[in-house]
TIDOTI-390267 format. One record per residue: residue in one letter; x negated, y negated, z of N, C-alpha, C, O in turn. Coordinates in pm, 1 decimal. Example, Ala and Ser with C-alpha at 12.3 -4.5 7.8 and 13.67 -1.06 7.14 Angstrom:
<recs>
aa:nc1:nc2:nc3:cac1:cac2:cac3:cc1:cc2:cc3:oc1:oc2:oc3
A:-1319.0:569.0:780.0:-1230.0:450.0:780.0:-1320.0:330.0:780.0:-1423.6:331.9:846.5
S:-1285.0:225.0:708.0:-1367.0:106.0:714.0:-1290.0:-3.0:787.0:-1340.9:-113.8:803.9
</recs>
This chain:
<recs>
aa:nc1:nc2:nc3:cac1:cac2:cac3:cc1:cc2:cc3:oc1:oc2:oc3
M:17333.9:9491.4:11900.6:17212.6:9496.0:11809.3:17233.1:9376.3:11699.3:17137.8:9302.7:11673.4
E:17343.5:9361.1:11643.8:17360.2:9249.0:11553.0:17330.6:9117.8:11610.8:17264.6:9037.0:11545.4
N:17377.1:9087.8:11736.7:17353.8:8966.3:11804.0:17211.6:8941.7:11823.6:17166.7:8828.1:11807.7
T:17135.0:9042.8:11858.0:16990.4:9027.7:11878.3:16918.8:9000.1:11740.5:16824.4:8921.4:11734.0
R:16965.9:9066.0:11633.9:16903.0:9043.1:11505.2:16930.1:8894.3:11469.4:16838.5:8828.1:11420.5
W:17054.3:8838.0:11492.1:17078.6:8703.6:11464.7:16992.0:8607.1:11540.7:16938.5:8511.5:11484.6
Q:16978.2:8633.2:11670.6:16898.9:8545.9:11757.4:16753.5:8539.2:11708.3:16691.1:8433.1:11711.9
S:16702.7:8648.1:11664.6:16557.3:8653.5:11629.7:16530.4:8597.6:11484.1:16417.7:8566.4:11445.9
N:16643.3:8588.0:11407.1:16634.2:8533.1:11266.6:16703.8:8403.8:11242.9:16720.8:8363.2:11127.9
W:16745.4:8336.5:11348.4:16814.6:8204.9:11338.1:16737.2:8108.7:11249.4:16796.5:8036.1:11169.5
H:16603.0:8107.7:11263.3:16519.9:8013.1:11197.7:16534.2:8026.3:11041.7:16497.0:7933.1:10970.4
K:16587.4:8140.4:10988.1:16605.6:8161.8:10844.4:16730.5:8100.5:10795.5:16749.2:8085.2:10674.7
H:16815.7:8065.2:10883.4:16952.8:7999.2:10842.5:16919.5:7866.8:10770.9:16835.7:7788.8:10816.2
P:16984.4:7845.9:10664.1:16953.7:7722.2:10587.2:17001.5:7593.2:10661.5:16955.5:7483.7:10629.1
G:17090.5:7605.8:10757.4:17142.5:7496.3:10825.9:17064.8:7457.0:10952.0:17090.7:7351.6:11010.0
V:16976.8:7534.7:10991.4:16903.8:7519.8:11123.3:16766.8:7469.1:11094.2:16694.0:7523.9:11011.5
R:16732.3:7364.1:11162.7:16596.0:7302.4:11145.2:16493.5:7403.3:11205.8:16524.7:7476.2:11300.0
S:16377.1:7404.6:11151.2:16265.7:7490.2:11207.6:16130.6:7434.9:11164.8:16117.9:7341.6:11085.6
G:16038.4:7495.2:11219.3:15894.3:7455.8:11184.2:15863.1:7311.0:11228.7:15881.9:7272.7:11344.1
D:15814.6:7233.7:11130.6:15768.0:7094.0:11154.7:15887.4:7007.3:11181.2:15865.8:6897.4:11232.3
D:16011.3:7042.5:11152.9:16125.5:6961.7:11188.2:16160.9:6953.9:11334.5:16236.0:6866.6:11378.2
L:16103.1:7050.4:11411.9:16133.1:7060.9:11553.8:16035.7:6975.7:11635.3:15920.9:6954.1:11596.7
S:16084.1:6930.1:11745.0:15993.3:6854.5:11840.4:15914.6:6963.7:11911.2:15943.5:7082.9:11900.8
L:15810.2:6915.2:11986.3:15728.3:7003.9:12062.5:15808.0:7076.0:12174.6:15784.0:7191.7:12209.0
G:15903.6:6998.6:12228.0:15988.3:7054.6:12341.8:16081.9:7173.9:12281.4:16098.2:7281.0:12339.8
E:16138.9:7141.3:12160.6:16216.8:7243.0:12099.5:16142.8:7373.4:12064.3:16191.2:7485.2:12082.3
R:16018.2:7348.4:12011.4:15942.7:7475.1:11980.4:15909.5:7546.4:12109.4:15917.1:7669.2:12113.0
A:15872.8:7475.9:12216.6:15843.9:7532.7:12344.0:15966.7:7615.6:12400.5:15956.1:7729.6:12445.8
A:16083.0:7544.3:12391.9:16199.6:7619.6:12434.2:16233.9:7742.4:12356.9:16279.3:7841.0:12414.7
D:16213.7:7739.9:12227.3:16232.5:7861.5:12148.3:16131.4:7966.2:12181.5:16168.3:8083.6:12184.8
R:16013.1:7936.3:12205.2:15906.5:8033.6:12244.5:15940.9:8094.8:12386.5:15931.0:8215.2:12410.2
M:15980.6:8003.6:12475.3:16014.6:8043.0:12607.6:16138.1:8145.8:12607.6:16137.7:8245.9:12679.3
R:16236.8:8114.8:12527.0:16354.6:8193.4:12515.6:16320.4:8324.6:12461.7:16367.5:8425.9:12513.3
N:16235.1:8330.3:12353.0:16189.4:8454.7:12296.8:16102.5:8539.5:12384.1:16105.4:8662.1:12373.6
V:16023.4:8476.6:12472.2:15938.6:8555.3:12560.0:16014.6:8599.2:12682.2:16013.0:8717.8:12715.3
M:16081.6:8508.1:12751.3:16147.5:8538.9:12875.1:16268.9:8633.5:12848.9:16307.8:8712.9:12934.6
G:16323.8:8621.7:12732.1:16439.9:8703.8:12715.2:16406.0:8836.1:12638.3:16482.3:8878.8:12551.6
S:16302.0:8893.2:12668.6:16254.5:9014.5:12602.6:16225.7:9127.7:12704.1:16196.5:9104.9:12821.5
W:16235.7:9249.7:12651.1:16203.5:9365.7:12735.7:16056.2:9365.2:12779.6:16027.9:9392.6:12896.2
P:15962.0:9334.6:12689.2:15822.8:9324.5:12735.2:15799.4:9238.6:12852.3:15722.5:9272.5:12942.2
F:15866.0:9125.6:12852.3:15857.0:9037.7:12964.9:15908.1:9103.3:13099.2:15844.7:9092.6:13204.2
V:16017.2:9166.2:13089.1:16076.4:9229.3:13203.8:15983.2:9343.4:13253.9:15953.2:9350.0:13373.1
F:15938.2:9432.3:13163.2:15851.0:9531.2:13206.8:15719.7:9487.0:13257.1:15662.0:9547.1:13347.7
G:15668.6:9375.4:13195.0:15538.6:9308.8:13244.2:15556.7:9253.5:13381.7:15465.2:9257.5:13463.9
F:15675.2:9201.5:13407.9:15701.0:9140.9:13538.7:15710.6:9250.3:13644.1:15657.3:9233.9:13753.8
F:15777.7:9362.6:13613.3:15771.9:9468.5:13708.0:15637.5:9523.7:13727.9:15604.4:9561.3:13840.4
A:15553.2:9532.1:13623.3:15420.6:9586.1:13633.5:15337.4:9491.7:13729.2:15267.7:9543.6:13816.4
V:15342.7:9364.3:13716.0:15277.4:9268.8:13808.4:15321.8:9297.2:13943.7:15235.5:9316.7:14029.2
M:15446.8:9302.2:13975.2:15501.2:9325.0:14105.9:15448.1:9456.4:14171.4:15410.3:9459.6:14288.5
I:15447.8:9563.6:14088.8:15394.1:9691.8:14139.9:15247.0:9681.5:14164.2:15196.4:9726.7:14266.9
L:15176.9:9621.4:14068.7:15029.4:9601.8:14086.4:14994.9:9518.3:14216.9:14902.8:9553.0:14290.8
W:15066.4:9416.4:14239.3:15049.1:9331.7:14352.5:15067.1:9418.0:14478.4:14984.1:9416.3:14569.4
A:15177.7:9493.2:14480.8:15202.9:9572.9:14604.3:15098.9:9679.5:14618.6:15052.4:9702.5:14730.3
L:15058.7:9746.7:14512.7:14960.0:9852.3:14527.6:14825.4:9800.0:14571.1:14758.5:9861.0:14654.6
T:14785.0:9687.6:14515.4:14659.2:9626.8:14543.0:14656.0:9585.2:14689.2:14560.1:9617.6:14759.4
N:14756.0:9515.9:14736.6:14758.6:9467.3:14875.4:14792.2:9577.0:14977.3:14753.4:9561.9:15093.1
T:14855.9:9677.6:14945.3:14892.8:9780.6:15047.3:14798.2:9891.2:15048.4:14748.8:9926.8:15155.4
F:14766.2:9953.3:14930.3:14687.7:10068.4:14930.7:14538.4:10040.1:14894.0:14449.2:10086.0:14965.5
F:14512.6:9971.6:14793.1:14374.4:9963.7:14737.5:14279.7:9881.3:14834.6:14170.0:9925.7:14868.3
L:14325.6:9765.2:14875.4:14245.3:9673.9:14962.4:14233.4:9733.5:15105.1:14125.4:9734.4:15164.1
E:14343.0:9781.2:15156.9:14335.8:9819.6:15297.6:14284.5:9967.2:15315.6:14215.2:9998.6:15412.4
R:14320.1:10052.6:15222.0:14292.8:10189.6:15242.0:14161.6:10233.6:15167.4:14083.4:10314.1:15218.0
V:14144.0:10181.5:15055.8:14022.1:10224.8:14974.7:13902.3:10141.2:15001.3:13794.1:10192.1:15030.7
V:13922.1:10005.1:14990.5:13804.8:9920.0:15015.2:13778.7:9887.1:15158.1:13672.7:9834.8:15192.4
H:13875.5:9917.6:15243.6:13877.6:9878.8:15385.4:13853.0:9731.5:15407.8:13773.0:9689.4:15491.4
H:13925.1:9656.7:15329.7:13915.4:9518.9:15344.8:14052.6:9463.8:15373.5:14152.6:9525.6:15336.8
K:14060.6:9346.0:15440.1:14195.0:9297.1:15478.6:14254.7:9243.2:15343.8:14190.3:9175.0:15264.0
A:14387.2:9282.4:15327.5:14460.2:9241.5:15199.2:14483.5:9091.7:15208.6:14502.6:9035.6:15316.6
F:14481.4:9029.6:15093.0:14497.4:8887.4:15090.2:14648.0:8846.0:15104.7:14679.0:8730.3:15132.8
D:14738.8:8943.7:15084.8:14880.7:8913.5:15105.3:14936.5:9052.5:15159.2:14985.8:9131.3:15078.4
P:14929.9:9081.5:15285.8:14975.7:9205.4:15341.2:15124.6:9209.1:15347.0:15190.4:9105.1:15345.5
Y:15180.8:9332.6:15354.0:15323.6:9353.2:15364.3:15373.8:9258.2:15472.4:15311.3:9255.4:15578.3
P:15465.5:9191.1:15458.5:15585.6:9180.9:15372.6:15563.3:9091.9:15250.1:15663.2:9048.3:15192.9
Y:15441.6:9061.1:15204.7:15413.5:8988.1:15088.5:15460.2:8848.7:15085.4:15532.8:8810.6:14993.5
I:15422.8:8769.8:15180.9:15470.6:8634.5:15197.6:15424.8:8549.9:15083.4:15503.9:8469.8:15033.6
L:15296.4:8562.4:15035.7:15248.7:8485.2:14926.4:15321.6:8516.3:14796.3:15353.1:8428.5:14716.0
L:15346.9:8647.0:14779.9:15429.5:8694.8:14663.1:15565.3:8633.5:14668.4:15612.0:8585.2:14565.3
N:15633.9:8631.3:14782.1:15762.0:8565.7:14799.3:15758.0:8416.8:14756.3:15845.6:8365.3:14686.8
L:15650.9:8353.5:14802.9:15636.3:8217.4:14764.1:15629.0:8191.2:14615.4:15698.0:8104.9:14561.3
F:15538.8:8272.2:14547.8:15526.4:8261.9:14409.1:15655.9:8289.9:14327.8:15688.5:8225.9:14227.8
L:15727.7:8395.5:14383.6:15856.3:8432.0:14319.2:15959.1:8317.2:14332.5:16029.1:8282.5:14237.4
S:15964.9:8261.5:14451.4:16047.7:8149.0:14465.9:16022.1:8027.0:14385.2:16115.3:7959.5:14341.3
M:15890.6:7995.8:14363.7:15852.3:7890.5:14271.1:15886.6:7928.8:14130.6:15936.6:7847.3:14053.1
M:15859.4:8055.7:14096.5:15892.4:8096.0:13962.5:16038.0:8095.8:13933.6:16077.7:8062.8:13821.8
A:16121.8:8131.5:14030.1:16267.5:8122.7:14016.3:16310.4:7972.9:13988.9:16391.2:7946.1:13899.9
G:16258.5:7886.4:14061.4:16296.8:7741.0:14041.7:16251.6:7691.5:13901.8:16327.5:7617.9:13838.6
V:16138.0:7726.3:13853.0:16089.1:7689.7:13725.4:16161.3:7760.0:13616.3:16191.3:7702.9:13511.5
Q:16190.0:7889.3:13642.5:16268.2:7973.2:13546.0:16412.4:7923.4:13522.0:16463.1:7921.1:13409.9
A:16476.1:7883.0:13636.9:16607.1:7819.2:13614.8:16603.0:7700.3:13527.2:16693.4:7683.2:13445.5
A:16503.0:7615.0:13538.3:16496.5:7501.5:13456.7:16465.7:7545.7:13308.5:16520.4:7492.0:13212.1
A:16381.4:7639.2:13298.8:16341.4:7687.0:13166.9:16461.9:7753.4:13100.5:16476.6:7740.7:12978.9
L:16544.5:7819.9:13169.9:16659.9:7890.2:13111.9:16760.3:7783.1:13068.2:16824.9:7797.9:12964.4
L:16773.7:7678.2:13144.5:16864.8:7563.7:13100.9:16816.7:7494.1:12976.7:16897.6:7455.1:12892.5
I:16683.4:7477.0:12962.7:16624.3:7421.1:12844.9:16647.0:7512.0:12727.5:16686.6:7468.4:12619.4
A:16621.0:7642.0:12750.4:16646.7:7740.5:12635.2:16787.9:7747.7:12594.3:16816.6:7768.1:12476.3
A:16882.6:7731.2:12690.3:17028.7:7733.9:12671.0:17068.9:7604.6:12585.4:17147.0:7612.4:12490.6
K:17011.8:7491.0:12624.7:17044.1:7373.0:12555.5:16986.4:7382.5:12412.2:17054.5:7334.8:12321.4
R:16875.6:7435.8:12385.5:16827.1:7458.5:12253.8:16912.3:7558.0:12171.0:16927.4:7542.9:12049.8
A:16967.9:7661.1:12241.3:17053.7:7756.2:12177.6:17183.6:7685.5:12136.2:17240.6:7712.2:12030.4
D:17228.0:7593.7:12224.4:17348.9:7517.3:12185.3:17326.9:7430.7:12062.7:17411.1:7417.8:11973.8
S:17201.3:7369.0:12063.9:17166.9:7285.2:11946.3:17168.8:7364.6:11825.7:17220.4:7316.7:11724.7
I:17116.8:7484.0:11824.3:17114.5:7579.7:11704.6:17248.4:7613.6:11670.1:17278.0:7613.7:11550.6
S:17341.6:7644.8:11763.4:17475.3:7682.2:11728.8:17548.2:7562.5:11663.1:17625.6:7578.1:11568.6
S:17518.5:7437.9:11720.2:17582.6:7320.8:11655.2:17534.4:7299.3:11511.2:17613.3:7264.1:11423.6
E:17407.1:7320.3:11488.0:17356.8:7306.0:11346.9:17419.7:7412.5:11252.4:17456.3:7385.5:11137.9
V:17429.3:7534.3:11308.7:17490.9:7641.3:11230.8:17643.8:7596.8:11199.1:17689.7:7606.1:11085.3
A:17710.9:7552.9:11297.7:17855.4:7520.9:11285.2:17875.2:7407.3:11183.2:17965.2:7410.8:11099.3
L:17783.6:7302.7:11194.6:17791.5:7191.7:11091.7:17771.9:7243.3:10956.3:17849.5:7214.4:10865.3
H:17660.5:7326.0:10939.4:17637.6:7386.2:10800.6:17754.0:7465.0:10756.0:17788.0:7455.8:10638.1
T:17818.8:7541.2:10836.8:17929.9:7624.4:10801.6:18048.8:7535.6:10763.3:18115.4:7563.0:10663.5
A:18077.5:7427.2:10842.6:18179.7:7336.8:10817.0:18160.8:7266.8:10672.1:18254.3:7253.8:10593.0
N:18036.0:7225.8:10648.4:18006.1:7164.8:10510.0:18025.8:7265.1:10403.2:18077.9:7232.4:10296.6
N:17985.6:7388.9:10427.8:18003.4:7490.6:10323.7:18155.1:7520.8:10301.9:18202.0:7543.4:10190.4
T:18223.6:7519.4:10410.4:18371.9:7546.3:10398.1:18436.6:7427.0:10318.6:18522.3:7452.8:10234.1
D:18401.6:7308.3:10340.8:18454.1:7199.0:10270.5:18417.3:7208.1:10116.2:18497.9:7180.3:10027.4
D:18290.7:7248.9:10094.5:18250.8:7262.6:9946.6:18332.2:7376.7:9890.8:18384.3:7363.6:9780.0
I:18346.4:7486.6:9959.4:18425.1:7601.4:9903.1:18570.1:7564.8:9872.4:18625.7:7602.1:9769.1
K:18631.5:7487.2:9970.1:18772.5:7435.2:9948.2:18776.3:7347.9:9822.9:18872.1:7355.5:9746.0
T:18675.6:7266.4:9801.2:18673.8:7179.4:9677.7:18665.9:7270.5:9555.9:18739.0:7248.8:9459.2
L:18579.7:7371.7:9557.4:18566.1:7457.4:9447.8:18689.6:7532.6:9417.4:18725.1:7549.9:9300.8
I:18757.7:7578.9:9520.5:18884.7:7654.2:9506.5:18990.5:7558.6:9444.2:19069.6:7602.0:9360.4
Q:18992.2:7433.6:9483.1:19092.7:7345.1:9423.5:19055.6:7316.9:9272.5:19144.2:7308.7:9187.4
E:18930.5:7303.3:9244.3:18889.2:7276.8:9103.7:18919.6:7411.5:9024.4:18960.8:7404.1:8908.6
N:18901.0:7525.5:9081.9:18940.1:7654.1:9013.5:19083.5:7660.5:8996.0:19129.3:7702.7:8889.8
T:19161.5:7620.9:9093.9:19307.8:7628.4:9076.1:19363.7:7531.8:8958.0:19458.4:7563.1:8885.8
V:19294.6:7415.0:8949.0:19330.7:7323.9:8838.6:19288.5:7378.3:8714.5:19366.2:7371.5:8619.2
L:19168.4:7435.5:8700.4:19129.9:7504.0:8570.0:19216.2:7627.8:8538.4:19254.4:7647.1:8423.0
T:19245.9:7708.0:8634.0:19336.0:7817.1:8610.1:19472.4:7770.4:8554.1:19524.2:7830.0:8459.8
A:19528.9:7665.7:8611.6:19654.1:7607.7:8565.4:19639.4:7555.1:8410.3:19727.0:7569.7:8325.0
Q:19518.5:7494.3:8390.8:19501.7:7456.2:8248.6:19488.4:7571.8:8150.4:19540.4:7569.4:8038.8
V:19416.6:7672.6:8197.1:19407.9:7791.7:8113.2:19542.0:7859.3:8097.2:19569.9:7909.3:7988.2
K:19627.7:7864.4:8199.0:19762.1:7917.6:8187.5:19842.3:7836.9:8088.4:19907.5:7893.7:8000.8
K:19838.6:7695.7:8101.3:19902.1:7616.2:8002.0:19855.7:7638.9:7863.3:19936.6:7647.8:7771.0
A:19722.8:7648.8:7844.9:19679.4:7673.3:7706.8:19719.9:7807.7:7663.5:19751.5:7820.6:7545.2
T:19723.8:7915.9:7746.3:19764.7:8042.5:7706.6:19909.8:8043.1:7667.7:19948.2:8104.7:7568.2
D:19990.2:7975.2:7745.2:20136.6:7963.8:7716.8:20151.8:7898.3:7575.8:20224.9:7949.7:7491.2
L:20084.5:7788.9:7553.2:20087.6:7721.5:7424.9:20039.1:7808.7:7310.0:20097.1:7805.1:7201.4
L:19929.8:7890.1:7332.7:19891.3:7981.8:7233.1:19988.9:8090.4:7205.6:20004.7:8132.1:7090.9
E:20056.0:8138.3:7308.7:20161.2:8238.6:7289.9:20276.6:8173.6:7213.7:20331.7:8237.0:7123.7
E:20315.4:8050.3:7245.7:20426.6:7989.0:7174.6:20389.2:7968.4:7019.2:20473.1:7987.3:6931.2
I:20263.1:7930.1:6993.2:20214.6:7922.3:6858.6:20220.4:8062.0:6788.1:20263.9:8074.8:6673.7
H:20176.0:8160.6:6860.4:20182.1:8297.6:6798.1:20335.6:8337.7:6769.5:20364.0:8401.6:6668.2
I:20424.7:8301.2:6854.3:20571.3:8329.5:6828.6:20609.3:8258.3:6703.7:20666.2:8319.5:6613.3
H:20579.0:8124.4:6693.7:20616.9:8052.5:6575.2:20554.5:8107.3:6443.7:20622.0:8116.4:6341.2
V:20428.2:8142.4:6449.5:20355.2:8196.2:6334.8:20416.2:8329.3:6297.0:20435.4:8356.7:6178.5
T:20447.7:8413.8:6396.1:20509.9:8546.5:6368.8:20638.9:8524.6:6303.0:20665.2:8590.1:6202.2
S:20731.2:8430.0:6354.7:20854.2:8405.4:6296.8:20846.9:8354.2:6152.0:20926.6:8392.5:6066.3
I:20749.5:8267.2:6128.3:20728.7:8223.5:5996.0:20687.9:8337.5:5905.5:20740.8:8350.5:5795.1
G:20595.7:8419.7:5949.6:20557.1:8539.0:5874.0:20667.7:8635.0:5836.8:20675.7:8690.5:5727.3
Q:20755.9:8650.4:5941.4:20875.8:8734.0:5914.1:20975.0:8671.9:5804.6:21038.5:8743.2:5726.8
K:20981.5:8539.2:5806.2:21059.7:8470.8:5705.9:21000.4:8492.3:5562.3:21072.8:8505.0:5463.5
I:20872.5:8495.1:5558.3:20816.2:8517.0:5423.4:20777.0:8658.0:5387.2:20716.0:8688.6:5284.8
G:20819.8:8744.5:5485.3:20802.9:8894.9:5458.6:20674.8:8960.8:5500.0:20641.5:9070.6:5455.2
V:20598.7:8888.1:5591.9:20476.4:8952.1:5644.9:20511.2:9017.1:5781.9:20576.0:8955.3:5866.4
D:20467.5:9139.8:5800.5:20503.1:9213.0:5922.3:20402.9:9180.5:6028.7:20291.5:9232.7:6033.1
D:20449.4:9087.8:6118.5:20375.6:9044.5:6238.8:20234.9:9003.4:6210.2:20150.4:9006.9:6299.6
G:20206.4:8964.4:6087.8:20077.6:8913.9:6057.6:19967.8:9023.8:6043.1:19850.4:8991.2:6025.5
H:20006.2:9151.9:6050.4:19911.2:9260.3:6042.1:19920.0:9313.2:5894.7:20028.9:9331.4:5840.3
F:19804.7:9336.1:5835.2:19799.6:9394.9:5709.1:19728.9:9523.1:5711.0:19643.6:9546.1:5796.7
A:19759.9:9605.6:5622.2:19696.0:9740.6:5605.1:19554.9:9707.7:5540.8:19537.6:9607.1:5472.1
P:19458.6:9796.8:5567.3:19327.5:9785.3:5523.5:19328.4:9769.5:5366.0:19392.6:9849.0:5297.4
G:19261.9:9673.8:5314.1:19257.5:9646.4:5170.2:19378.3:9570.6:5113.7:19383.6:9538.9:4994.9
E:19468.2:9544.3:5195.7:19592.6:9466.8:5166.4:19567.9:9326.2:5192.8:19505.1:9292.8:5293.2
S:19615.7:9236.2:5104.6:19600.3:9094.5:5120.4:19737.8:9032.9:5154.1:19842.1:9088.6:5119.8
P:19735.3:8917.4:5221.7:19862.2:8853.5:5243.2:19931.2:8807.0:5117.5:19865.7:8774.3:5018.6
P:20066.1:8803.7:5120.5:20133.8:8757.4:4996.0:20108.2:8610.0:4975.4:20078.9:8534.2:5067.8
D:20121.8:8570.9:4840.5:20093.2:8433.9:4801.7:20197.5:8333.7:4859.0:20173.3:8213.4:4868.7
G:20308.6:8387.7:4894.4:20414.8:8302.5:4942.4:20503.3:8240.7:4831.6:20583.4:8151.0:4857.8
N:20487.8:8288.0:4714.3:20562.4:8244.4:4594.5:20686.5:8320.4:4581.7:20762.9:8298.6:4487.7
</recs>
């Protein structure tokens, strides 16, 4: 289910060309893939086959009493199916080539994003190191100020409410 959802929404991916950016052949390949690779196409195909057989076998010969234009074993239908198979093979190759192109575009987009993310992580690491250094310096300053406060009799720099720091005299 997820794979089907991705295939039908690939055009929303920011790294994939779509719309006016596509050539006529690419748009045709996308439409062909979407139509031929669908359940409605499969069911429609079976419906046409059944309708062909019913029309030639039962309706024309038994109901209308007219000679069927393609009686059993349906030689004309076999000819059409053979021609369709030849064209369909080429169409499927074109659609597969287009799918490969889409996959390549997605892969390039992902690679570029990965490089950008790596750069951001490196920058974040440098900034984190700078923050750590500044925090260490701040802690060292706090230790020195606390030791000075203890020398002059201030308890860790904390004063009771309403109390003021000594003058230092």
